[in-house]
MARBA-3410 file (N, C-alpha, C, O; in Angstrom, 1 decimal):
108
-10.4,4.1,22.3,-10.6,3.7,21.2,-9.0,4.0,20.6,-8.5,3.0,20.0 ~ -8.3,5.0,20.8,-7.0,5.3,20.8,-6.7,4.7,21.6,-6.0,3.8,21.1 ~ -6.6,4.6,22.9,-6.1,3.9,23.8,-5.8,2.4,23.3,-4.7,1.8,23.2 ~ -6.9,1.8,22.9,-6.4,0.4,22.3,-5.3,0.3,21.5,-4.4,-0.5,21.6 ~ -5.4,1.3,20.7,-4.5,1.3,19.5,-3.0,1.4,20.2,-2.0,0.6,19.9
-2.9,2.5,21.2,-1.6,2.6,21.9,-1.3,1.6,22.2,-0.2,1.1,21.7 ~ -1.9,0.9,23.0,-1.7,-0.3,24.1,-1.5,-1.6,23.4,-1.1,-2.6,23.9 ~ -1.8,-1.4,22.3,-1.5,-2.9,21.4,0.0,-2.5,20.3,0.7,-3.4,19.8 ~ 0.5,-0.9,20.1,1.5,-0.7,19.8,2.6,-0.4,20.5,3.6,0.3,20.1 ~ 2.4,-0.9,21.7,3.3,-0.5,23.0,3.8,0.9,23.2,5.0,1.0,23.2
3.1,2.0,23.2,3.2,3.1,23.4,2.5,3.6,24.7,1.3,3.7,25.0 ~ 3.5,3.9,25.2,2.6,4.3,26.8,2.0,5.7,27.2,2.3,6.5,28.0 ~ 0.9,5.7,26.3,-0.1,6.8,26.7,-1.3,6.3,27.0,-1.9,5.6,26.3 ~ -2.0,6.8,28.6,-2.8,6.3,29.1,-4.0,8.0,29.3,-4.2,8.5,30.5 ~ -4.5,8.4,28.4,-5.4,9.8,28.1,-6.1,10.2,29.2,-6.1,11.3,29.7
-7.1,8.9,29.7,-7.7,9.0,30.4,-7.6,9.1,31.8,-8.6,9.3,32.6 ~ -6.4,8.8,32.3,-6.0,8.5,33.6,-4.8,9.6,34.0,-4.5,10.1,35.1 ~ -4.2,9.7,33.1,-2.5,10.7,33.0,-3.2,12.1,33.5,-4.4,12.4,33.6 ~ -2.2,12.7,33.8,-2.6,14.1,34.6,-3.0,13.8,36.0,-2.7,12.8,36.5 ~ -4.0,15.1,36.8,-3.8,15.0,37.9,-5.5,15.1,38.2,-6.1,15.9,37.5
-6.1,14.5,38.8,-7.8,14.4,39.2,-8.2,15.7,39.6,-7.4,16.3,40.3 ~ -9.3,16.2,39.3,-9.6,17.9,39.9,-10.6,17.7,40.6,-10.7,18.3,41.7 ~ -11.7,16.9,40.2,-12.9,16.6,41.0,-13.1,15.2,41.6,-12.8,14.3,40.9 ~ -13.6,15.1,42.8,-13.5,14.0,43.3,-14.4,12.6,42.5,-14.3,11.4,42.9 ~ -15.2,13.0,41.3,-15.9,11.9,41.2,-15.4,11.7,39.7,-16.1,11.1,38.8
-14.2,12.1,39.4,-13.3,11.4,38.3,-14.0,12.1,37.3,-14.1,11.3,36.3 ~ -14.5,13.1,37.1,-14.7,13.5,35.8,-14.1,14.9,35.1,-14.4,15.4,34.0 ~ -13.0,15.5,36.1,-12.4,16.5,35.4,-10.7,16.2,35.9,-10.3,16.1,37.0 ~ -10.0,16.0,34.9,-8.9,16.0,35.0,-7.8,17.3,34.4,-8.2,18.1,33.5 ~ -6.6,17.4,34.9,-5.7,18.2,34.2,-4.1,17.6,34.3,-3.5,16.7,34.9
-4.0,18.9,33.3,-2.5,18.2,33.0,-1.6,19.5,32.9,-2.1,20.5,32.3 ~ -0.2,19.6,33.5,0.6,20.5,33.5,1.3,21.1,32.1,1.2,20.4,31.1 ~ 1.8,22.1,32.0,2.4,22.4,30.8,3.5,21.3,30.4,3.7,21.1,29.2 ~ 4.1,20.6,31.3,5.2,19.5,31.1,4.6,18.6,31.1,5.5,17.7,30.8 ~ 3.4,17.9,31.4,3.0,16.9,31.0,2.4,17.0,29.8,2.3,15.9,29.2
1.9,18.1,29.0,1.5,18.2,27.8,2.5,18.1,26.6,2.2,17.8,25.4 ~ 3.7,18.6,27.2,4.7,18.6,26.4,5.5,17.0,26.3,6.1,16.6,25.3 ~ 5.4,16.5,27.1,5.6,15.0,27.1,4.8,14.1,26.3,5.2,13.2,25.6 ~ 3.6,14.5,26.4,2.4,13.7,25.7,2.9,14.2,23.9,3.1,13.5,22.9 ~ 2.9,15.1,24.1,2.9,15.9,22.4,4.4,15.3,21.9,4.4,15.1,20.7
5.5,15.1,22.5,6.8,14.7,22.1,6.4,13.5,21.6,6.8,13.2,20.5 ~ 5.4,12.3,22.7,5.3,11.0,22.3,4.3,10.9,20.9,4.5,10.1,20.0 ~ 3.3,11.7,21.0,2.6,11.5,19.4,3.2,11.9,18.3,3.0,11.3,17.3 ~ 4.2,13.1,18.6,4.9,13.4,17.4,6.0,12.1,16.9,6.5,12.0,15.7 ~ 6.3,11.4,17.6,6.9,10.4,17.6,6.4,9.3,17.2,7.2,8.5,16.7
5.0,9.0,17.3,4.3,8.0,16.5,3.6,8.0,15.9,2.5,8.4,16.3 ~ 3.7,7.5,14.2,3.2,7.9,13.0,1.9,6.9,13.1,1.9,5.7,13.6 ~ 0.8,7.6,12.6,-0.1,7.0,12.3,-0.1,5.5,11.8,-0.8,4.6,12.4 ~ 0.6,5.4,10.9,0.8,4.1,10.3,1.2,2.9,11.7,0.7,1.7,11.7 ~ 1.7,3.1,12.3,2.1,2.2,13.6,0.7,1.9,14.3,0.3,0.8,14.5
0.1,2.7,14.5,-1.2,2.5,15.1,-2.2,1.8,14.4,-2.9,0.9,14.9 ~ -2.3,2.3,13.1,-3.0,1.5,12.0,-3.0,0.7,12.3,-4.1,0.3,12.8 ~ -1.6,-0.4,12.1,-1.1,-1.5,11.7,-2.1,-2.4,12.9,-2.3,-3.6,12.7 ~ -2.5,-1.9,14.0,-3.2,-2.7,15.0,-4.7,-2.4,15.1,-5.2,-2.3,16.3 ~ -5.4,-2.1,14.1,-6.5,-1.8,14.0,-7.3,-3.3,13.6,-7.1,-3.9,12.5
-7.9,-3.7,14.4,-8.6,-5.1,14.3,-10.3,-4.8,14.9,-10.7,-4.8,16.0 ~ -11.1,-4.4,13.7,-12.6,-4.1,14.2,-13.3,-5.3,14.7,-14.3,-5.1,15.4 ~ -12.8,-6.8,14.6,-13.4,-7.9,14.9,-13.1,-7.8,16.5,-14.0,-7.6,17.3 ~ -11.5,-8.0,16.9,-11.3,-7.8,18.1,-11.9,-6.5,19.0,-12.3,-6.3,20.2 ~ -11.8,-5.9,18.0,-12.4,-4.6,19.1,-13.6,-4.7,19.4,-14.0,-4.9,20.5
-14.3,-4.7,18.6,-16.0,-5.2,18.7,-16.3,-6.3,19.9,-17.2,-6.2,20.6 ~ -15.5,-7.3,19.9,-15.2,-8.1,21.1,-14.7,-7.8,22.3,-15.2,-8.3,23.3 ~ -13.8,-6.9,22.2,-13.2,-6.7,23.3,-14.2,-5.5,24.0,-13.9,-5.0,25.1 ~ -15.3,-5.0,23.4,-16.1,-3.5,23.8,-15.4,-2.8,23.6,-15.3,-2.2,24.7 ~ -14.6,-2.2,22.9,-13.4,-1.0,22.5,-14.6,0.3,22.6,-15.0,0.5,21.5
-15.2,1.2,23.5,-15.6,2.1,23.2,-14.9,3.2,22.1,-13.7,3.4,21.9 ~ -16.0,3.8,21.5,-17.8,3.5,21.1,-18.0,2.4,20.1,-18.3,2.6,18.9 ~ -17.9,1.5,20.7,-18.4,-0.1,19.4,-19.2,0.1,18.7,-20.4,-0.1,18.7 ~ -18.2,0.8,17.7,-18.9,1.4,16.2,-17.8,0.3,15.3,-18.1,0.4,14.1 ~ -17.2,-0.4,15.4,-16.3,-1.1,14.7,-17.1,-2.4,13.6,-16.7,-2.8,12.5
-18.4,-2.7,14.5,-18.9,-3.5,13.7,-20.0,-3.0,12.6,-20.6,-3.6,11.7 ~ -20.0,-1.7,12.8,-21.3,-1.2,11.8,-20.3,-0.8,10.2,-20.7,-0.9,9.1 ~ -19.2,-0.3,10.5,-18.9,0.4,9.4,-16.8,0.3,9.6,-16.1,1.3,9.9 ~ -16.4,-1.0,9.4,-15.0,-1.2,9.9,-14.2,-0.7,9.0,-13.0,-0.9,9.3 ~ -14.4,0.1,7.8,-13.2,0.6,7.1,-14.0,2.1,7.0,-13.6,2.6,6.0
-14.8,2.8,7.6,-14.8,3.7,7.5,-14.2,4.2,8.7,-13.6,5.3,8.6 ~ -14.3,3.6,10.1,-13.7,4.0,11.0,-12.5,4.0,11.0,-12.0,4.7,11.9 ~ -11.5,3.2,10.2,-10.3,3.5,10.2,-9.8,5.0,9.9,-8.9,5.7,10.5 ~ -10.8,5.4,8.9,-10.5,6.7,8.5,-10.5,7.8,9.7,-9.7,8.5,10.1 ~ -11.8,7.5,10.0,-12.5,8.4,11.5,-11.0,8.1,12.4,-10.2,9.1,12.6
-10.8,7.1,12.8,-9.7,7.3,13.8,-8.4,8.0,13.6,-7.6,8.4,14.5 ~ -8.1,8.2,12.1,-7.0,8.5,11.7,-7.3,10.2,11.8,-6.4,10.9,12.4 ~ -8.2,10.9,11.3,-8.6,12.1,11.4,-8.5,12.5,13.0,-8.0,13.5,13.4 ~ -8.9,11.8,13.6,-9.2,11.8,15.2,-7.5,12.2,15.9,-7.1,13.0,16.8 ~ -6.8,11.0,15.2,-5.7,11.1,15.4,-4.7,12.5,15.1,-3.7,12.8,15.8
-5.0,12.9,14.2,-4.3,13.9,13.5,-4.9,15.1,14.5,-4.0,15.9,14.7 ~ -6.2,15.4,15.1,-6.5,16.5,15.9,-5.9,16.2,17.2,-6.1,17.1,18.0 ~ -5.5,15.4,17.5,-5.1,15.1,18.8,-3.9,15.2,19.2,-3.6,15.5,20.3 ~ -2.9,15.0,17.9,-1.7,15.4,17.8,-1.6,16.9,17.7,-0.8,17.6,18.2 ~ -2.4,17.2,17.1,-2.6,18.8,16.4,-2.9,19.8,17.8,-2.4,20.9,18.0
-3.5,19.2,18.5,-3.8,19.9,19.8,-2.8,19.8,21.0,-2.5,20.8,21.7 ~ -2.3,18.5,21.2,-1.3,18.3,22.2,0.1,19.3,21.5,1.0,19.6,22.4 ~ 0.3,19.7,20.3,1.6,19.9,19.8,1.2,21.7,19.9,2.2,22.5,20.0 ~ -0.1,22.1,19.8,-0.5,23.5,19.8,-0.4,23.8,21.2,0.2,24.9,21.5 ~ -0.8,23.0,22.0,-0.6,23.4,23.6,0.9,23.5,24.3,1.3,24.2,25.2
1.7,22.5,23.6,3.0,22.4,24.0,3.9,23.3,23.6,4.9,23.6,24.2 ~ 3.5,24.1,22.3,4.1,25.1,21.6,4.3,26.4,22.6,5.3,27.1,22.8 ~ 2.8,26.6,23.1,2.4,27.9,23.6,3.0,27.8,25.2,3.1,28.6,26.1 ~ 3.4,26.7,25.3,3.3,26.5,27.0,2.5,26.0,28.2,2.8,26.2,29.4 ~ 1.2,25.2,27.6,-0.1,25.3,27.8,-0.4,24.1,28.7,0.2,23.1,28.5
-1.3,24.0,29.7,-1.6,22.8,30.6,-2.7,22.7,29.9,-2.8,23.6,29.0 ~ -3.8,21.7,30.0,-4.8,21.4,29.7,-5.6,20.9,30.6,-5.0,20.6,31.7 ~ -7.2,20.6,30.5,-8.3,20.2,31.2,-9.1,19.0,30.0,-9.1,19.1,28.8 ~ -9.5,18.1,31.0,-9.9,17.1,30.4,-11.3,16.7,31.1,-11.2,16.3,32.2 ~ -12.8,16.8,30.5,-14.0,16.5,31.3,-14.1,15.1,30.7,-14.0,14.9,29.5
-14.2,14.0,31.9,-14.3,12.5,31.3,-16.0,12.2,31.9,-16.3,12.2,33.1 ~ -16.9,11.9,30.8,-18.6,11.5,31.5,-18.3,10.0,31.4,-17.3,9.5,30.9 ~ -19.3,9.2,32.2,-19.4,7.9,31.8,-20.5,7.9,31.7,-21.1,6.8,31.3
END
């Protein structure tokens, strides 16, 4: 969902495939401390309003943007996306400040 907004706003972050693959089945990825720092800087430089300007529930539903909930409560989902974005920025910022890497578990 955020990836759709990043792409539309021309912010070059690809959370699912960035980092390095740890398991051959593509379910576990890792980021180095340097990668975390880079993502954190990019996120802090991207205000929510820049992403929100590209929120288009009709198009997102048509394009089957995961998790296709845009048709059920389009207005409420924008608030949810903003909250999730703030958590994402906080996570990457805190990890970067501490010099940590990170893991991501991706399920199909």
